[in-house]
PDB file of N, CA, C and O in Angstrom:
ATOM      1  N   UNK A   1      -2.418 -10.422  -8.239  1.00  0.00           N
ATOM      2  CA  UNK A   1      -3.488  -9.507  -8.025  1.00  0.00           C
ATOM      3  C   UNK A   1      -3.469  -8.544  -9.226  1.00  0.00           C
ATOM      4  O   UNK A   1      -2.391  -8.238  -9.736  1.00  0.00           O
ATOM      5  N   UNK A   2      -4.601  -8.074  -9.676  1.00  0.00           N
ATOM      6  CA  UNK A   2      -4.605  -7.089 -10.747  1.00  0.00           C
ATOM      7  C   UNK A   2      -4.351  -5.665 -10.222  1.00  0.00           C
ATOM      8  O   UNK A   2      -4.588  -5.350  -9.056  1.00  0.00           O
ATOM      9  N   UNK A   3      -3.868  -4.842 -11.125  1.00  0.00           N
ATOM     10  CA  UNK A   3      -3.644  -3.453 -10.749  1.00  0.00           C
ATOM     11  C   UNK A   3      -4.967  -2.724 -10.335  1.00  0.00           C
ATOM     12  O   UNK A   3      -4.977  -1.875  -9.444  1.00  0.00           O
ATOM     13  N   UNK A   4      -6.048  -3.091 -11.011  1.00  0.00           N
ATOM     14  CA  UNK A   4      -7.304  -2.452 -10.658  1.00  0.00           C
ATOM     15  C   UNK A   4      -7.784  -2.878  -9.250  1.00  0.00           C
ATOM     16  O   UNK A   4      -8.272  -2.058  -8.473  1.00  0.00           O
ATOM     17  N   UNK A   5      -7.632  -4.166  -8.950  1.00  0.00           N
ATOM     18  CA  UNK A   5      -7.987  -4.635  -7.626  1.00  0.00           C
ATOM     19  C   UNK A   5      -7.187  -3.972  -6.510  1.00  0.00           C
ATOM     20  O   UNK A   5      -7.744  -3.548  -5.497  1.00  0.00           O
ATOM     21  N   UNK A   6      -5.837  -3.888  -6.714  1.00  0.00           N
ATOM     22  CA  UNK A   6      -4.997  -3.261  -5.775  1.00  0.00           C
ATOM     23  C   UNK A   6      -5.322  -1.755  -5.641  1.00  0.00           C
ATOM     24  O   UNK A   6      -5.302  -1.219  -4.533  1.00  0.00           O
ATOM     25  N   UNK A   7      -5.610  -1.099  -6.723  1.00  0.00           N
ATOM     26  CA  UNK A   7      -6.004   0.305  -6.682  1.00  0.00           C
ATOM     27  C   UNK A   7      -7.248   0.491  -5.891  1.00  0.00           C
ATOM     28  O   UNK A   7      -7.332   1.431  -5.100  1.00  0.00           O
ATOM     29  N   UNK A   8      -8.285  -0.412  -6.074  1.00  0.00           N
ATOM     30  CA  UNK A   8      -9.555  -0.348  -5.310  1.00  0.00           C
ATOM     31  C   UNK A   8      -9.281  -0.563  -3.874  1.00  0.00           C
ATOM     32  O   UNK A   8      -9.966   0.065  -3.068  1.00  0.00           O
ATOM     33  N   UNK A   9      -8.343  -1.390  -3.443  1.00  0.00           N
ATOM     34  CA  UNK A   9      -8.067  -1.654  -2.046  1.00  0.00           C
ATOM     35  C   UNK A   9      -7.359  -0.423  -1.424  1.00  0.00           C
ATOM     36  O   UNK A   9      -7.655  -0.066  -0.284  1.00  0.00           O
ATOM     37  N   UNK A  10      -6.456   0.210  -2.135  1.00  0.00           N
ATOM     38  CA  UNK A  10      -5.665   1.264  -1.547  1.00  0.00           C
ATOM     39  C   UNK A  10      -6.319   2.642  -1.642  1.00  0.00           C
ATOM     40  O   UNK A  10      -6.075   3.475  -0.769  1.00  0.00           O
ATOM     41  N   UNK A  11      -7.137   2.923  -2.656  1.00  0.00           N
ATOM     42  CA  UNK A  11      -7.716   4.198  -2.824  1.00  0.00           C
ATOM     43  C   UNK A  11      -8.478   4.736  -1.571  1.00  0.00           C
ATOM     44  O   UNK A  11      -8.337   5.911  -1.233  1.00  0.00           O
ATOM     45  N   UNK A  12      -9.240   3.928  -0.922  1.00  0.00           N
ATOM     46  CA  UNK A  12      -9.921   4.406   0.316  1.00  0.00           C
ATOM     47  C   UNK A  12      -8.994   4.844   1.455  1.00  0.00           C
ATOM     48  O   UNK A  12      -9.398   5.510   2.408  1.00  0.00           O
ATOM     49  N   UNK A  13      -7.754   4.442   1.305  1.00  0.00           N
ATOM     50  CA  UNK A  13      -6.767   4.804   2.366  1.00  0.00           C
ATOM     51  C   UNK A  13      -6.118   6.156   2.188  1.00  0.00           C
ATOM     52  O   UNK A  13      -5.370   6.623   3.046  1.00  0.00           O
ATOM     53  N   UNK A  14      -6.415   6.781   1.056  1.00  0.00           N
ATOM     54  CA  UNK A  14      -5.854   8.155   0.822  1.00  0.00           C
ATOM     55  C   UNK A  14      -6.231   9.089   1.963  1.00  0.00           C
ATOM     56  O   UNK A  14      -7.410   9.271   2.267  1.00  0.00           O
ATOM     57  N   UNK A  15      -5.231   9.671   2.582  1.00  0.00           N
ATOM     58  CA  UNK A  15      -5.409  10.619   3.638  1.00  0.00           C
ATOM     59  C   UNK A  15      -5.522   9.998   5.035  1.00  0.00           C
ATOM     60  O   UNK A  15      -5.614  10.719   6.028  1.00  0.00           O
ATOM     61  N   UNK A  16      -5.516   8.686   5.110  1.00  0.00           N
ATOM     62  CA  UNK A  16      -5.627   8.000   6.419  1.00  0.00           C
ATOM     63  C   UNK A  16      -4.253   7.750   6.988  1.00  0.00           C
ATOM     64  O   UNK A  16      -3.282   7.611   6.244  1.00  0.00           O
ATOM     65  N   UNK A  17      -4.161   7.692   8.342  1.00  0.00           N
ATOM     66  CA  UNK A  17      -2.959   7.292   9.013  1.00  0.00           C
ATOM     67  C   UNK A  17      -3.042   5.825   9.428  1.00  0.00           C
ATOM     68  O   UNK A  17      -4.097   5.317   9.807  1.00  0.00           O
ATOM     69  N   UNK A  18      -1.881   5.164   9.340  1.00  0.00           N
ATOM     70  CA  UNK A  18      -1.824   3.754   9.656  1.00  0.00           C
ATOM     71  C   UNK A  18      -0.638   3.122   9.018  1.00  0.00           C
ATOM     72  O   UNK A  18       0.376   3.783   8.792  1.00  0.00           O
ATOM     73  N   UNK A  19      -0.738   1.831   8.715  1.00  0.00           N
ATOM     74  CA  UNK A  19       0.316   1.140   8.017  1.00  0.00           C
ATOM     75  C   UNK A  19      -0.293   0.280   6.939  1.00  0.00           C
ATOM     76  O   UNK A  19      -1.379  -0.278   7.101  1.00  0.00           O
ATOM     77  N   UNK A  20       0.431   0.178   5.821  1.00  0.00           N
ATOM     78  CA  UNK A  20       0.022  -0.674   4.732  1.00  0.00           C
ATOM     79  C   UNK A  20       1.099  -1.692   4.540  1.00  0.00           C
ATOM     80  O   UNK A  20       2.276  -1.345   4.440  1.00  0.00           O
ATOM     81  N   UNK A  21       0.708  -2.989   4.483  1.00  0.00           N
ATOM     82  CA  UNK A  21       1.662  -4.031   4.327  1.00  0.00           C
ATOM     83  C   UNK A  21       1.234  -4.897   3.145  1.00  0.00           C
ATOM     84  O   UNK A  21       0.040  -5.105   2.929  1.00  0.00           O
ATOM     85  N   UNK A  22       2.194  -5.397   2.385  1.00  0.00           N
ATOM     86  CA  UNK A  22       1.914  -6.297   1.260  1.00  0.00           C
ATOM     87  C   UNK A  22       2.844  -7.468   1.336  1.00  0.00           C
ATOM     88  O   UNK A  22       3.968  -7.352   1.824  1.00  0.00           O
ATOM     89  N   UNK A  23       2.368  -8.625   0.844  1.00  0.00           N
ATOM     90  CA  UNK A  23       3.223  -9.794   0.660  1.00  0.00           C
ATOM     91  C   UNK A  23       3.402  -9.852  -0.837  1.00  0.00           C
ATOM     92  O   UNK A  23       2.427  -9.840  -1.588  1.00  0.00           O
ATOM     93  N   UNK A  24       4.632  -9.915  -1.268  1.00  0.00           N
ATOM     94  CA  UNK A  24       4.965  -9.947  -2.692  1.00  0.00           C
ATOM     95  C   UNK A  24       5.662 -11.284  -2.994  1.00  0.00           C
ATOM     96  O   UNK A  24       6.607 -11.647  -2.293  1.00  0.00           O
ATOM     97  N   UNK A  25       5.243 -11.979  -3.958  1.00  0.00           N
ATOM     98  CA  UNK A  25       5.831 -13.263  -4.299  1.00  0.00           C
ATOM     99  C   UNK A  25       7.280 -13.047  -4.671  1.00  0.00           C
ATOM    100  O   UNK A  25       7.601 -12.045  -5.311  1.00  0.00           O
ATOM    101  N   UNK A  26       8.161 -13.950  -4.294  1.00  0.00           N
ATOM    102  CA  UNK A  26       9.578 -13.960  -4.530  1.00  0.00           C
ATOM    103  C   UNK A  26      10.378 -12.845  -3.843  1.00  0.00           C
ATOM    104  O   UNK A  26      11.601 -12.774  -3.969  1.00  0.00           O
ATOM    105  N   UNK A  27       9.661 -11.975  -3.111  1.00  0.00           N
ATOM    106  CA  UNK A  27      10.340 -10.863  -2.436  1.00  0.00           C
ATOM    107  C   UNK A  27      10.101 -10.999  -0.915  1.00  0.00           C
ATOM    108  O   UNK A  27      11.038 -10.988  -0.116  1.00  0.00           O
ATOM    109  N   UNK A  28       8.827 -11.126  -0.557  1.00  0.00           N
ATOM    110  CA  UNK A  28       8.475 -11.160   0.890  1.00  0.00           C
ATOM    111  C   UNK A  28       7.609 -10.033   1.306  1.00  0.00           C
ATOM    112  O   UNK A  28       6.832  -9.511   0.506  1.00  0.00           O
ATOM    113  N   UNK A  29       7.714  -9.660   2.477  1.00  0.00           N
ATOM    114  CA  UNK A  29       6.870  -8.572   3.105  1.00  0.00           C
ATOM    115  C   UNK A  29       7.465  -7.188   2.816  1.00  0.00           C
ATOM    116  O   UNK A  29       8.662  -6.963   2.996  1.00  0.00           O
ATOM    117  N   UNK A  30       6.619  -6.283   2.371  1.00  0.00           N
ATOM    118  CA  UNK A  30       6.978  -4.894   2.317  1.00  0.00           C
ATOM    119  C   UNK A  30       5.874  -4.094   2.980  1.00  0.00           C
ATOM    120  O   UNK A  30       4.722  -4.529   3.009  1.00  0.00           O
ATOM    121  N   UNK A  31       6.218  -2.918   3.516  1.00  0.00           N
ATOM    122  CA  UNK A  31       5.249  -2.148   4.199  1.00  0.00           C
ATOM    123  C   UNK A  31       5.688  -0.723   4.274  1.00  0.00           C
ATOM    124  O   UNK A  31       6.867  -0.422   4.082  1.00  0.00           O
ATOM    125  N   UNK A  32       4.749   0.182   4.556  1.00  0.00           N
ATOM    126  CA  UNK A  32       5.116   1.566   4.774  1.00  0.00           C
ATOM    127  C   UNK A  32       4.002   2.201   5.674  1.00  0.00           C
ATOM    128  O   UNK A  32       2.834   1.812   5.646  1.00  0.00           O
ATOM    129  N   UNK A  33       4.441   3.166   6.438  1.00  0.00           N
ATOM    130  CA  UNK A  33       3.637   3.901   7.365  1.00  0.00           C
ATOM    131  C   UNK A  33       2.977   5.085   6.643  1.00  0.00           C
ATOM    132  O   UNK A  33       3.620   5.760   5.839  1.00  0.00           O
ATOM    133  N   UNK A  34       1.719   5.329   6.926  1.00  0.00           N
ATOM    134  CA  UNK A  34       1.075   6.522   6.429  1.00  0.00           C
ATOM    135  C   UNK A  34       0.697   7.348   7.664  1.00  0.00           C
ATOM    136  O   UNK A  34      -0.414   7.261   8.188  1.00  0.00           O
ATOM    137  N   UNK A  35       1.704   8.179   8.118  1.00  0.00           N
ATOM    138  CA  UNK A  35       1.437   8.950   9.305  1.00  0.00           C
ATOM    139  C   UNK A  35       0.959  10.315   8.982  1.00  0.00           C
ATOM    140  O   UNK A  35       0.630  10.622   7.837  1.00  0.00           O
ATOM    141  N   UNK A  36       0.915  11.158  10.009  1.00  0.00           N
ATOM    142  CA  UNK A  36       0.396  12.526   9.792  1.00  0.00           C
ATOM    143  C   UNK A  36       1.161  13.324   8.706  1.00  0.00           C
ATOM    144  O   UNK A  36       0.556  14.126   7.995  1.00  0.00           O
ATOM    145  N   UNK A  37       2.492  13.105   8.577  1.00  0.00           N
ATOM    146  CA  UNK A  37       3.297  13.841   7.627  1.00  0.00           C
ATOM    147  C   UNK A  37       3.603  13.018   6.384  1.00  0.00           C
ATOM    148  O   UNK A  37       4.261  13.508   5.467  1.00  0.00           O
ATOM    149  N   UNK A  38       3.130  11.759   6.340  1.00  0.00           N
ATOM    150  CA  UNK A  38       3.451  10.897   5.196  1.00  0.00           C
ATOM    151  C   UNK A  38       2.240  10.135   4.672  1.00  0.00           C
ATOM    152  O   UNK A  38       2.325   8.957   4.321  1.00  0.00           O
ATOM    153  N   UNK A  39       1.171  10.803   4.631  1.00  0.00           N
ATOM    154  CA  UNK A  39      -0.138  10.180   4.218  1.00  0.00           C
ATOM    155  C   UNK A  39      -0.083   9.855   2.691  1.00  0.00           C
ATOM    156  O   UNK A  39       0.586  10.515   1.896  1.00  0.00           O
ATOM    157  N   UNK A  40      -0.796   8.850   2.377  1.00  0.00           N
ATOM    158  CA  UNK A  40      -1.019   8.471   0.972  1.00  0.00           C
ATOM    159  C   UNK A  40      -1.850   9.537   0.318  1.00  0.00           C
ATOM    160  O   UNK A  40      -2.925   9.852   0.828  1.00  0.00           O
ATOM    161  N   UNK A  41      -1.425  10.103  -0.764  1.00  0.00           N
ATOM    162  CA  UNK A  41      -2.128  11.254  -1.421  1.00  0.00           C
ATOM    163  C   UNK A  41      -2.700  10.851  -2.772  1.00  0.00           C
ATOM    164  O   UNK A  41      -3.518  11.588  -3.322  1.00  0.00           O
ATOM    165  N   UNK A  42      -2.295   9.687  -3.340  1.00  0.00           N
ATOM    166  CA  UNK A  42      -2.823   9.233  -4.637  1.00  0.00           C
ATOM    167  C   UNK A  42      -2.452   7.866  -4.956  1.00  0.00           C
ATOM    168  O   UNK A  42      -1.399   7.388  -4.533  1.00  0.00           O
ATOM    169  N   UNK A  43      -3.320   7.167  -5.730  1.00  0.00           N
ATOM    170  CA  UNK A  43      -3.034   5.845  -6.236  1.00  0.00           C
ATOM    171  C   UNK A  43      -3.446   5.861  -7.719  1.00  0.00           C
ATOM    172  O   UNK A  43      -4.594   6.129  -8.074  1.00  0.00           O
ATOM    173  N   UNK A  44      -2.443   5.556  -8.565  1.00  0.00           N
ATOM    174  CA  UNK A  44      -2.744   5.657 -10.035  1.00  0.00           C
ATOM    175  C   UNK A  44      -2.319   4.376 -10.698  1.00  0.00           C
ATOM    176  O   UNK A  44      -1.181   3.942 -10.520  1.00  0.00           O
ATOM    177  N   UNK A  45      -3.209   3.748 -11.467  1.00  0.00           N
ATOM    178  CA  UNK A  45      -2.890   2.639 -12.273  1.00  0.00           C
ATOM    179  C   UNK A  45      -2.342   3.183 -13.600  1.00  0.00           C
ATOM    180  O   UNK A  45      -3.069   3.806 -14.374  1.00  0.00           O
ATOM    181  N   UNK A  46      -1.066   2.940 -13.844  1.00  0.00           N
ATOM    182  CA  UNK A  46      -0.401   3.468 -15.038  1.00  0.00           C
ATOM    183  C   UNK A  46      -0.733   2.627 -16.267  1.00  0.00           C
ATOM    184  O   UNK A  46      -1.146   1.474 -16.137  1.00  0.00           O
ATOM    185  N   UNK A  47      -0.548   3.222 -17.512  1.00  0.00           N
ATOM    186  CA  UNK A  47      -0.841   2.456 -18.734  1.00  0.00           C
ATOM    187  C   UNK A  47      -0.041   1.185 -18.837  1.00  0.00           C
ATOM    188  O   UNK A  47      -0.516   0.232 -19.454  1.00  0.00           O
ATOM    189  N   UNK A  48       1.152   1.111 -18.267  1.00  0.00           N
ATOM    190  CA  UNK A  48       1.978  -0.071 -18.347  1.00  0.00           C
ATOM    191  C   UNK A  48       1.550  -1.162 -17.358  1.00  0.00           C
ATOM    192  O   UNK A  48       2.170  -2.225 -17.309  1.00  0.00           O
ATOM    193  N   UNK A  49       0.501  -0.910 -16.575  1.00  0.00           N
ATOM    194  CA  UNK A  49      -0.017  -1.894 -15.623  1.00  0.00           C
ATOM    195  C   UNK A  49       0.564  -1.808 -14.203  1.00  0.00           C
ATOM    196  O   UNK A  49       0.120  -2.496 -13.284  1.00  0.00           O
ATOM    197  N   UNK A  50       1.555  -0.952 -14.063  1.00  0.00           N
ATOM    198  CA  UNK A  50       2.141  -0.724 -12.730  1.00  0.00           C
ATOM    199  C   UNK A  50       1.278   0.225 -11.938  1.00  0.00           C
ATOM    200  O   UNK A  50       0.532   1.023 -12.506  1.00  0.00           O
ATOM    201  N   UNK A  51       1.380   0.139 -10.628  1.00  0.00           N
ATOM    202  CA  UNK A  51       0.640   1.071  -9.708  1.00  0.00           C
ATOM    203  C   UNK A  51       1.563   1.986  -9.065  1.00  0.00           C
ATOM    204  O   UNK A  51       2.568   1.598  -8.471  1.00  0.00           O
ATOM    205  N   UNK A  52       1.197   3.291  -9.192  1.00  0.00           N
ATOM    206  CA  UNK A  52       2.060   4.355  -8.549  1.00  0.00           C
ATOM    207  C   UNK A  52       1.355   4.826  -7.301  1.00  0.00           C
ATOM    208  O   UNK A  52       0.191   5.225  -7.343  1.00  0.00           O
ATOM    209  N   UNK A  53       2.045   4.779  -6.220  1.00  0.00           N
ATOM    210  CA  UNK A  53       1.524   5.273  -4.891  1.00  0.00           C
ATOM    211  C   UNK A  53       2.214   6.551  -4.622  1.00  0.00           C
ATOM    212  O   UNK A  53       3.444   6.589  -4.616  1.00  0.00           O
ATOM    213  N   UNK A  54       1.471   7.635  -4.392  1.00  0.00           N
ATOM    214  CA  UNK A  54       1.940   8.974  -4.103  1.00  0.00           C
ATOM    215  C   UNK A  54       1.776   9.230  -2.623  1.00  0.00           C
ATOM    216  O   UNK A  54       0.724   8.973  -2.038  1.00  0.00           O
ATOM    217  N   UNK A  55       2.879   9.762  -2.009  1.00  0.00           N
ATOM    218  CA  UNK A  55       2.803  10.232  -0.589  1.00  0.00           C
ATOM    219  C   UNK A  55       3.247  11.660  -0.574  1.00  0.00           C
ATOM    220  O   UNK A  55       3.803  12.145  -1.559  1.00  0.00           O
ATOM    221  N   UNK A  56       3.018  12.351   0.520  1.00  0.00           N
ATOM    222  CA  UNK A  56       3.423  13.731   0.642  1.00  0.00           C
ATOM    223  C   UNK A  56       4.936  13.840   0.551  1.00  0.00           C
ATOM    224  O   UNK A  56       5.453  14.893   0.178  1.00  0.00           O
ATOM    225  N   UNK A  57       5.670  12.761   0.888  1.00  0.00           N
ATOM    226  CA  UNK A  57       7.155  12.852   0.939  1.00  0.00           C
ATOM    227  C   UNK A  57       7.837  12.059  -0.169  1.00  0.00           C
ATOM    228  O   UNK A  57       9.061  11.925  -0.172  1.00  0.00           O
ATOM    229  N   UNK A  58       7.037  11.521  -1.133  1.00  0.00           N
ATOM    230  CA  UNK A  58       7.704  10.801  -2.195  1.00  0.00           C
ATOM    231  C   UNK A  58       6.667   9.883  -2.919  1.00  0.00           C
ATOM    232  O   UNK A  58       5.460  10.098  -2.809  1.00  0.00           O
ATOM    233  N   UNK A  59       7.149   8.893  -3.634  1.00  0.00           N
ATOM    234  CA  UNK A  59       6.280   7.995  -4.362  1.00  0.00           C
ATOM    235  C   UNK A  59       6.893   6.590  -4.497  1.00  0.00           C
ATOM    236  O   UNK A  59       8.092   6.420  -4.275  1.00  0.00           O
ATOM    237  N   UNK A  60       6.106   5.614  -4.849  1.00  0.00           N
ATOM    238  CA  UNK A  60       6.618   4.255  -5.109  1.00  0.00           C
ATOM    239  C   UNK A  60       5.856   3.660  -6.302  1.00  0.00           C
ATOM    240  O   UNK A  60       4.699   4.012  -6.534  1.00  0.00           O
ATOM    241  N   UNK A  61       6.472   2.800  -7.022  1.00  0.00           N
ATOM    242  CA  UNK A  61       5.783   2.122  -8.194  1.00  0.00           C
ATOM    243  C   UNK A  61       5.881   0.633  -7.835  1.00  0.00           C
ATOM    244  O   UNK A  61       6.937   0.110  -7.477  1.00  0.00           O
ATOM    245  N   UNK A  62       4.672  -0.037  -7.958  1.00  0.00           N
ATOM    246  CA  UNK A  62       4.597  -1.461  -7.581  1.00  0.00           C
ATOM    247  C   UNK A  62       4.051  -2.249  -8.787  1.00  0.00           C
ATOM    248  O   UNK A  62       3.165  -1.790  -9.509  1.00  0.00           O
ATOM    249  N   UNK A  63       4.621  -3.458  -8.972  1.00  0.00           N
ATOM    250  CA  UNK A  63       4.071  -4.409  -9.950  1.00  0.00           C
ATOM    251  C   UNK A  63       2.975  -5.206  -9.221  1.00  0.00           C
ATOM    252  O   UNK A  63       3.293  -6.058  -8.391  1.00  0.00           O
ATOM    253  N   UNK A  64       1.654  -4.938  -9.526  1.00  0.00           N
ATOM    254  CA  UNK A  64       0.625  -5.631  -8.797  1.00  0.00           C
ATOM    255  C   UNK A  64       0.572  -7.133  -9.037  1.00  0.00           C
ATOM    256  O   UNK A  64      -0.007  -7.852  -8.224  1.00  0.00           O
ATOM    257  N   UNK A  65       1.157  -7.636 -10.132  1.00  0.00           N
ATOM    258  CA  UNK A  65       1.103  -9.064 -10.377  1.00  0.00           C
ATOM    259  C   UNK A  65       1.693  -9.876  -9.269  1.00  0.00           C
ATOM    260  O   UNK A  65       1.216 -10.974  -8.981  1.00  0.00           O
ATOM    261  N   UNK A  66       2.721  -9.362  -8.638  1.00  0.00           N
ATOM    262  CA  UNK A  66       3.383 -10.099  -7.590  1.00  0.00           C
ATOM    263  C   UNK A  66       2.733 -10.065  -6.199  1.00  0.00           C
ATOM    264  O   UNK A  66       3.051 -10.875  -5.329  1.00  0.00           O
ATOM    265  N   UNK A  67       1.837  -9.132  -6.019  1.00  0.00           N
ATOM    266  CA  UNK A  67       1.167  -8.931  -4.691  1.00  0.00           C
ATOM    267  C   UNK A  67       0.178 -10.044  -4.464  1.00  0.00           C
ATOM    268  O   UNK A  67      -0.708 -10.288  -5.283  1.00  0.00           O
ATOM    269  N   UNK A  68       0.341 -10.725  -3.328  1.00  0.00           N
ATOM    270  CA  UNK A  68      -0.574 -11.828  -2.983  1.00  0.00           C
ATOM    271  C   UNK A  68      -1.392 -11.516  -1.771  1.00  0.00           C
ATOM    272  O   UNK A  68      -2.335 -12.262  -1.511  1.00  0.00           O
ATOM    273  N   UNK A  69      -1.135 -10.510  -1.018  1.00  0.00           N
ATOM    274  CA  UNK A  69      -1.863 -10.115   0.176  1.00  0.00           C
ATOM    275  C   UNK A  69      -1.652  -8.683   0.468  1.00  0.00           C
ATOM    276  O   UNK A  69      -0.553  -8.185   0.226  1.00  0.00           O
ATOM    277  N   UNK A  70      -2.662  -7.941   0.994  1.00  0.00           N
ATOM    278  CA  UNK A  70      -2.585  -6.525   1.373  1.00  0.00           C
ATOM    279  C   UNK A  70      -3.281  -6.404   2.747  1.00  0.00           C
ATOM    280  O   UNK A  70      -4.363  -6.953   2.958  1.00  0.00           O
ATOM    281  N   UNK A  71      -2.644  -5.684   3.656  1.00  0.00           N
ATOM    282  CA  UNK A  71      -3.174  -5.471   4.978  1.00  0.00           C
ATOM    283  C   UNK A  71      -3.066  -3.950   5.314  1.00  0.00           C
ATOM    284  O   UNK A  71      -2.021  -3.336   5.102  1.00  0.00           O
ATOM    285  N   UNK A  72      -4.102  -3.402   5.808  1.00  0.00           N
ATOM    286  CA  UNK A  72      -4.050  -2.035   6.335  1.00  0.00           C
ATOM    287  C   UNK A  72      -4.417  -2.118   7.787  1.00  0.00           C
ATOM    288  O   UNK A  72      -5.368  -2.804   8.162  1.00  0.00           O
ATOM    289  N   UNK A  73      -3.653  -1.411   8.617  1.00  0.00           N
ATOM    290  CA  UNK A  73      -3.872  -1.310  10.064  1.00  0.00           C
ATOM    291  C   UNK A  73      -3.897   0.121  10.449  1.00  0.00           C
ATOM    292  O   UNK A  73      -2.913   0.818  10.201  1.00  0.00           O
ATOM    293  N   UNK A  74      -4.951   0.621  11.041  1.00  0.00           N
ATOM    294  CA  UNK A  74      -5.096   2.011  11.407  1.00  0.00           C
ATOM    295  C   UNK A  74      -4.282   2.335  12.686  1.00  0.00           C
ATOM    296  O   UNK A  74      -4.099   3.505  13.021  1.00  0.00           O
ATOM    297  N   UNK A  75      -3.812   1.324  13.377  1.00  0.00           N
ATOM    298  CA  UNK A  75      -3.010   1.523  14.575  1.00  0.00           C
ATOM    299  C   UNK A  75      -1.529   1.704  14.166  1.00  0.00           C
ATOM    300  O   UNK A  75      -0.970   0.853  13.475  1.00  0.00           O
ATOM    301  N   UNK A  76      -0.921   2.781  14.582  1.00  0.00           N
ATOM    302  CA  UNK A  76       0.484   3.052  14.243  1.00  0.00           C
ATOM    303  C   UNK A  76       1.429   2.333  15.229  1.00  0.00           C
ATOM    304  O   UNK A  76       2.607   2.141  14.929  1.00  0.00           O
ATOM    305  N   UNK A  77       0.911   1.941  16.397  1.00  0.00           N
ATOM    306  CA  UNK A  77       1.758   1.272  17.365  1.00  0.00           C
ATOM    307  C   UNK A  77       1.632  -0.267  17.211  1.00  0.00           C
ATOM    308  O   UNK A  77       0.578  -0.791  16.850  1.00  0.00           O
ATOM    309  N   UNK A  78       2.754  -0.960  17.499  1.00  0.00           N
ATOM    310  CA  UNK A  78       2.745  -2.445  17.374  1.00  0.00           C
ATOM    311  C   UNK A  78       1.670  -2.982  18.306  1.00  0.00           C
ATOM    312  O   UNK A  78       1.495  -2.499  19.425  1.00  0.00           O
ATOM    313  N   UNK A  79       0.968  -3.975  17.830  1.00  0.00           N
ATOM    314  CA  UNK A  79      -0.078  -4.659  18.569  1.00  0.00           C
ATOM    315  C   UNK A  79      -0.118  -6.102  18.200  1.00  0.00           C
ATOM    316  O   UNK A  79       0.507  -6.524  17.227  1.00  0.00           O
ATOM    317  N   UNK A  80      -0.823  -6.839  18.943  1.00  0.00           N
ATOM    318  CA  UNK A  80      -1.026  -8.262  18.647  1.00  0.00           C
ATOM    319  C   UNK A  80      -2.125  -8.466  17.624  1.00  0.00           C
ATOM    320  O   UNK A  80      -2.752  -9.526  17.607  1.00  0.00           O
ATOM    321  N   UNK A  81      -2.383  -7.473  16.759  1.00  0.00           N
ATOM    322  CA  UNK A  81      -3.424  -7.551  15.800  1.00  0.00           C
ATOM    323  C   UNK A  81      -3.118  -8.339  14.583  1.00  0.00           C
ATOM    324  O   UNK A  81      -2.903  -9.546  14.686  1.00  0.00           O
ATOM    325  N   UNK A  82      -3.085  -7.751  13.465  1.00  0.00           N
ATOM    326  CA  UNK A  82      -2.942  -8.442  12.170  1.00  0.00           C
ATOM    327  C   UNK A  82      -1.500  -8.783  11.914  1.00  0.00           C
ATOM    328  O   UNK A  82      -0.625  -7.950  12.151  1.00  0.00           O
ATOM    329  N   UNK A  83      -1.214  -9.993  11.433  1.00  0.00           N
ATOM    330  CA  UNK A  83       0.126 -10.441  11.014  1.00  0.00           C
ATOM    331  C   UNK A  83       0.025 -11.018   9.673  1.00  0.00           C
ATOM    332  O   UNK A  83      -1.016 -11.566   9.308  1.00  0.00           O
ATOM    333  N   UNK A  84       1.087 -10.919   8.901  1.00  0.00           N
ATOM    334  CA  UNK A  84       1.178 -11.491   7.603  1.00  0.00           C
ATOM    335  C   UNK A  84       2.115 -12.641   7.606  1.00  0.00           C
ATOM    336  O   UNK A  84       2.326 -13.269   6.568  1.00  0.00           O
TER     337      UNK A  84
END
């Protein structure tokens, strides 16, 4: 996946509560909760092609080339909804 595509998918989730999950090749499933106190506050495509995700409580940097799927679920509780 390109950094621009991943940025476009995640940018609308800024300020939303829920969970974001990704499937990353050679690594597996990663995910994080965006709750009331840990909302996504920014998504930046860096000049080196990596994507920086900012949250109220910290940040993460992701290599978008390895991402093969992205899921956002607005439900914070476990459900029989979306699975990766």
